[in-house]
C-alpha positions in Angstrom: -15.7 -28.2 -9.3 -12.3 -30.5 -10.1 -11.9 -33.1 -7.5 -8.0 -34.2 -7.0 -9.0 -36.7 -4.9 -10.6 -38.4 -1.9 -10.3 -39.1 1.4 -12.1 -41.0 4.3 -12.5 -39.8 7.9 -11.1 -42.3 10.6 -12.2 -42.8 13.7 -9.6 -40.8 15.3 -10.8 -37.7 13.3 -8.2 -37.7 10.7 -8.1 -38.6 6.8 -6.8 -41.3 4.9 -7.0 -41.3 1.0 -5.4 -40.5 -2.2 -4.3 -37.3 -3.7 -4.8 -37.4 -7.7 -3.6 -34.7 -10.4 -2.5 -35.5 -13.8 1.1 -35.9 -12.7 1.0 -37.2 -9.1 -0.8 -40.0 -7.3 0.0 -40.4 -3.6 -1.4 -42.0 -0.7 -1.9 -39.1 1.8 -2.8 -38.9 5.6 -4.2 -35.5 6.8 -3.7 -35.8 10.7 -4.4 -33.7 13.4 -1.5 -31.0 14.4 -0.6 -32.1 18.3 1.6 -29.3 18.2 -0.9 -26.4 17.4 -0.1 -23.7 19.9 -2.0 -20.6 18.6 -5.1 -20.1 15.9 -2.8 -18.9 13.3 -0.9 -22.7 13.1 -2.7 -25.4 11.3 -5.4 -27.9 12.5 -4.0 -30.4 10.4 -0.9 -31.6 8.7 -0.8 -33.2 5.5 1.5 -35.9 4.6 2.8 -38.3 2.1 4.6 -41.4 3.5 7.1 -39.2 6.0 7.0 -36.2 3.7 4.8 -33.1 5.0 3.2 -31.8 1.9 0.8 -29.2 3.3 -1.5 -27.9 6.2 -5.4 -27.9 6.7 -7.4 -25.6 8.8 -11.0 -25.9 10.1 -13.2 -23.1 8.7 -16.8 -22.3 9.0 -19.4 -21.8 5.9 -21.4 -18.7 6.3 -23.5 -20.4 3.9 -24.0 -23.8 5.1 -23.2 -22.9 8.6 -21.2 -26.0 8.7 -17.6 -26.5 9.4 -15.2 -27.8 6.6 -11.3 -28.4 6.7 -9.4 -25.9 4.0 -6.0 -27.5 2.5 -2.9 -25.6 1.3 -0.4 -28.0 -0.7 2.9 -27.4 -1.8 5.5 -29.8 -3.6 8.2 -29.5 -6.0 5.9 -31.0 -8.9 3.5 -28.2 -8.2 6.2 -25.8 -8.9 6.7 -22.5 -7.1 2.8 -22.2 -6.4 0.7 -23.8 -3.8 -2.4 -25.9 -4.6 -5.4 -24.9 -2.5 -8.4 -27.2 -1.9 -11.2 -28.0 0.5 -12.3 -31.0 1.8 -16.4 -31.5 0.4 -18.9 -33.9 0.4 -18.2 -36.9 -2.0 -20.9 -36.8 -4.8 -23.0 -40.0 -5.4 -22.7 -41.0 -1.8 -24.5 -40.8 1.3 -21.6 -41.8 3.3 -21.0 -38.8 5.6 -17.2 -40.1 6.3 -16.1 -39.6 2.8 -14.8 -36.4 1.3 -13.3 -35.1 -2.3 -10.6 -32.9 -2.3 -11.9 -30.1 -4.5 -9.5 -28.1 -6.1 -9.8 -24.4 -5.6 -7.9 -22.5 -8.5 -6.0 -19.5 -7.0 -6.8 -17.5 -10.2 
């Protein structure tokens, strides 16, 4: 699966890292949504600097039985489509606090 960046979980439960595509390289933060009022709203907000570029939801894998974060990203550089990704364990490391941003092509 194609990785489009990496993040590290912080002591507060948020994530900090970098989003990397062919045309984008941006430092990002995935922070808890302090204004979440119901289950439809995202668990996380994804920001690059002071610009919100997406959201994240905690999902439960029926296969592994573990929770993971599912991301939806949208910026003008992506055109009219959203980019979907999941945070998954970073290959080649035993560090449970580092995650790959794994692109999930919609089609």
